[in-house]
LUMFIMAR-480729 format. One record per residue (C-alpha): x, y, z. Coordinates in steps of 0.5 Angstrom, whole numbers, padded with zeros to 4 digits, always signed. Each point is the difference from the previous one (the first is absolute). Example, Ala and Ser with C-alpha at 12.3 -4.5 7.8 and 13.67 -1.06 7.14 Angstrom:
# residues 2
+0025-0009+0016 +0002+0007-0002 
This chain:
# residues 59
+0117+0081+0061 +0001+0004-0006 -0006+0002-0004 +0000+0002-0008 -0003+0005-0003 -0001+0002-0007 -0001+0007-0003 +0001+0004-0007 +0004+0006-0001 +0002+0005-0006 +0006-0002-0004 +0003+0006+0002 +0000-0001+0007 +0002-0007-0001 +0006+0002-0004 +0002+0005+0006 -0001-0006+0005 +0004-0004-0004 +0006+0005+0000 -0001+0001+0007 +0000-0008+0002 +0006+0000-0005 +0004+0005+0004 -0001-0003+0007 +0001-0007-0003 -0007-0003+0001 -0006-0003-0004 -0006+0005-0001 -0004-0005+0004 +0005+0001+0006 +0000+0008-0001 -0007+0000+0000 -0001-0004+0006 +0005+0005+0004 -0004+0006-0003 -0007-0002+0002 +0003-0002+0007 +0003+0006+0001 -0006+0004-0002 -0005-0004+0004 +0005+0001+0006 +0000+0008-0001 -0007+0000+0000 -0001-0004+0006 +0005+0005+0003 -0005+0006-0002 -0006-0003+0002 +0003-0001+0008 -0004+0005+0004 +0005+0005+0003 +0002-0002+0007 -0005+0002+0006 +0002+0005+0005 -0006-0002+0005 +0005+0001+0006 +0001+0008-0003 -0007+0001-0001 -0003-0003+0007 +0005+0005+0004 
């Protein structure tokens, strides 16, 4: 189930988001949700520990 959040941004950022949303034929809300999701996924990738080389270390 989708959850809603509310946030405040500066007028300048809002205008830039509006332009971007218009270019992609999205609502500001839809674009914001997309950007937040992308940012969270990217952060999760960065938090993943590098693959373990246990086999190489044991030899």
